[in-house]
C-alpha positions as a printed Julia matrix, in Angstrom:
277×3 Matrix{Float64}:
 138.8    4.34  213.29
 138.86   3.57  209.59
 137.1    5.63  207.11
 134.84   3.61  205.23
 133.58   6.63  202.7
 133.99   6.35  198.86
 135.58   8.6   196.97
 134.86  10.85  193.75
 137.58  10.99  191.15
 138.55  14.82  190.14
 139.61  15.74  186.71
 142.96  15.92  187.85
 143.72  12.66  188.73
 143.25  13.49  192.67
 140.03  11.85  194.11
 137.77  13.48  196.99
 135.98  11.58  200.01
 132.7   12.06  198.92
 131.25  12.83  202.66
 133.15  15.27  204.91
 132.82  17.38  207.42
 132.63  21.31  207.42
 132.99  23.87  209.79
 131.08  27.07  208.92
 130.47  28.86  211.73
 132.27  26.93  214.47
 133.31  28.81  217.0
 137.27  28.98  216.46
 137.68  28.07  220.15
 135.55  24.83  219.87
 136.72  23.48  216.88
 139.81  21.64  217.46
 137.38  19.92  219.61
 134.79  19.31  217.45
 137.21  18.37  214.47
 138.58  15.67  216.79
 135.1   13.99  217.48
 134.64  14.12  213.37
 137.94  12.65  213.11
 137.37  10.09  215.57
 133.85   9.7   213.79
 135.52   8.27  210.75
 135.83  11.69  208.77
 138.38  12.12  206.85
 137.67  15.22  204.7
 137.36  18.48  206.04
 136.47  21.59  204.65
 137.68  25.19  205.98
 138.18  28.43  204.99
 139.81  31.37  205.92
 137.14  33.7   207.05
 135.3   31.0   209.07
 138.34  32.02  211.68
 138.89  28.63  212.79
 141.86  27.29  210.62
 144.16  26.89  213.66
 141.59  24.92  215.39
 141.21  22.6   212.61
 144.93  22.37  212.46
 145.21  21.41  215.97
 142.77  18.26  215.9
 144.85  17.32  212.58
 148.41  17.42  214.19
 146.84  15.75  217.35
 144.93  12.51  215.83
 147.81  11.0   214.55
 146.08  10.17  211.13
 148.87  10.27  208.5
 148.68  13.03  205.95
 147.91  11.21  203.28
 144.68   9.7   204.82
 143.47  13.18  205.07
 141.89  15.94  202.41
 141.99  19.41  203.88
 140.28  22.12  201.95
 140.26  25.8   202.77
 139.14  29.02  200.86
 140.16  32.25  199.76
 138.35  35.09  201.15
 137.23  38.05  198.81
 139.26  40.69  199.85
 142.35  38.37  199.24
 141.71  38.2   195.24
 144.15  39.21  193.0
 147.5   37.66  192.15
 150.09  38.39  195.24
 147.0   38.79  197.01
 146.21  35.36  196.7
 149.92  33.92  197.28
 149.91  35.68  200.64
 146.42  34.13  201.84
 147.7   30.49  201.0
 150.88  31.06  202.82
 148.58  32.18  206.09
 146.21  29.52  205.84
 149.12  26.97  205.85
 150.34  28.29  208.52
 147.25  28.43  210.46
 146.54  24.71  209.82
 150.08  23.78  210.06
 150.44  22.27  206.86
 152.79  22.13  203.82
 149.8   21.97  201.4
 146.13  21.46  201.4
 144.24  19.26  199.0
 141.85  21.3   197.77
 142.03  25.66  197.49
 139.11  27.46  196.26
 138.34  30.68  195.53
 135.45  31.5   197.62
 133.4   33.54  195.99
 133.2   35.25  192.53
 132.67  38.76  193.99
 131.88  39.99  190.11
 132.08  43.55  191.13
 135.49  43.19  191.96
 136.41  41.48  188.61
 139.44  39.72  189.63
 138.3   35.93  189.65
 140.07  35.11  186.58
 143.26  36.74  187.36
 142.59  34.89  191.06
 142.4   31.64  189.2
 145.43  32.12  187.47
 146.88  32.71  190.87
 145.89  29.24  191.73
 147.13  27.65  189.28
 150.64  28.89  190.14
 149.94  27.86  193.7
 148.99  24.49  192.36
 152.12  24.38  190.79
 154.45  25.15  193.54
 152.66  22.45  195.51
 150.74  24.29  198.14
 147.8   22.71  197.36
 147.09  19.33  194.81
 143.86  20.29  193.54
 141.88  23.93  192.39
 138.08  24.85  192.51
 135.81  27.77  192.75
 132.66  28.1   195.21
 129.52  29.64  194.55
 130.66  30.24  190.4
 127.52  30.57  188.32
 127.44  29.01  184.8
 128.51  32.71  183.77
 131.45  32.97  185.89
 132.24  29.19  184.79
 132.37  30.2   181.16
 134.91  32.74  181.67
 137.2   30.96  183.48
 136.85  27.82  180.84
 137.72  30.69  177.92
 140.65  32.53  179.68
 142.56  30.09  181.55
 144.25  26.71  180.83
 142.54  24.56  183.93
 139.58  23.44  184.91
 138.37  23.87  188.48
 138.21  20.35  189.99
 135.17  21.45  191.75
 132.57  24.32  191.95
 130.94  24.04  195.77
 127.6   25.56  195.69
 124.67  25.93  197.9
 122.61  22.93  197.16
 119.6   20.93  198.64
 116.62  19.86  198.23
 114.81  23.36  197.94
 117.81  24.35  195.29
 119.24  21.83  193.31
 120.88  24.02  190.64
 120.17  21.4   188.0
 121.08  23.24  184.98
 124.27  24.69  186.5
 125.1   20.86  188.31
 124.54  19.77  184.34
 126.61  22.26  182.8
 129.67  21.91  185.75
 129.25  17.8   185.28
 129.83  18.39  181.19
 132.85  19.95  181.51
 134.01  17.32  184.38
 133.85  19.42  187.19
 132.58  17.6   190.36
 129.87  19.42  192.68
 129.89  20.16  196.38
 126.98  20.83  198.09
 127.24  23.63  201.03
 124.13  24.06  203.21
 123.27  20.49  202.35
 120.5   20.25  204.99
 119.08  23.67  204.31
 120.92  25.13  207.27
 117.79  24.53  209.11
 115.65  27.88  207.52
 112.87  26.01  206.01
 111.1   22.76  207.33
 113.15  20.25  205.8
 113.28  17.74  208.02
 109.2   17.88  208.05
 108.61  17.18  204.35
 106.39  13.87  204.2
 109.23  13.02  201.4
 111.95  13.29  203.81
 110.19  12.28  206.96
 108.76   8.91  205.56
 112.06   7.93  204.07
 113.38   7.86  207.42
 110.66   6.25  208.47
 111.0    3.42  206.14
 114.36   2.81  206.48
 114.83   4.12  210.41
 117.19   6.8   209.96
 117.22  10.31  210.79
 115.78  12.89  208.56
 118.97  14.1   208.36
 120.58  11.05  207.41
 117.54  10.27  204.45
 119.02  13.88  203.15
 122.72  13.28  203.23
 122.2    9.92  201.3
 119.73  11.69  198.72
 123.03  14.1   197.88
 125.18  10.79  197.88
 123.09   9.2   195.54
 123.56  12.1   193.33
 127.08  12.19  192.93
 127.21  15.04  195.18
 130.51  15.69  197.42
 128.56  16.65  201.09
 129.76  17.77  204.26
 126.58  18.19  206.78
 128.26  20.22  209.71
 127.49  19.51  213.95
 128.47  20.85  216.86
 127.36  17.47  218.92
 129.68  14.33  218.72
 126.43  12.31  218.19
 124.68  13.9   215.33
 128.7   14.03  213.9
 128.46  10.18  213.99
 124.77  10.15  212.82
 125.83  12.01  209.52
 128.49   9.72  208.75
 126.54   6.74  209.33
 124.56   6.41  206.08
 126.46   3.62  203.88
 123.99   0.89  205.27
 121.09   1.88  202.96
 119.7    3.19  200.05
 116.82   5.43  199.19
 114.79   3.96  196.49
 113.72   5.89  193.17
 110.81   6.71  194.45
 111.92   7.98  197.35
 114.41   9.74  195.58
 112.08  11.18  193.48
 109.95  12.78  195.73
 112.75  14.5   197.44
 113.6   15.68  193.99
 110.4   16.96  193.81
 111.06  19.76  196.63
 113.04  21.88  194.18
 111.58  25.32  194.5
 114.5   27.51  193.63
 114.82  28.37  197.31
 117.82  29.66  197.91
 118.53  30.56  201.49
 121.8   32.26  201.55
 123.66  35.02  199.45
 123.16  35.1   195.6
 126.62  34.66  194.26
 126.2   37.95  191.71
 125.19  40.24  194.44
 127.99  38.89  197.13
 130.63  41.16  196.82
């Protein structure tokens, strides 16, 4: 199946599919099957991480897919305990071996872990990893304004992306606006709220789903896309995986977008970046 997902241009002249498939909490034993389902459904952007423990399964699915490498966009992430110059170089090599690849398309620092105070040093290591060709783009994850400020002030490379918790109850508008002003694209993890609050029961979501003949999840994914977010929902079920990419044949109205925007309540459902080390 040919992918119909639009791309977003990054600040380093590369581009990224705006809709991808995330494998957070995907059982390593099931990862190959689930990623295969995603690739067959048309996804070409896969987001994994060293800490997920499923890079080998992702790599196996890629190897068996028959899809040309240049048609795929693969992201993985450096875990907290691997921050530091040499540790970062060793970590990307381990990830590449597990993925069966000679490079990834995007490599992220997973968390700033401010108590460690190694993220600036680690970012310089990622600059070298990019220069060596082991990744095409580099970025960060869970970085707040103060973390980005240090990266911008103390290093030579602006992150291509910042991957943050972002869903209707937590829209992080100030951070998103700042990132965009610096040319940093925003990726939304937990885009459906991880099922930790009744998002799909909200009238703003349910009414739009009814109006367009779509599922609530499809409506929320569409909301992300129309805001320009890069988004990667996850599911273990082939039918839902296919539904989540079937979001390019409708558009939310301005009123529908505004009603979902109004669900903002600083409703973080996972770890705070300044408290996770």
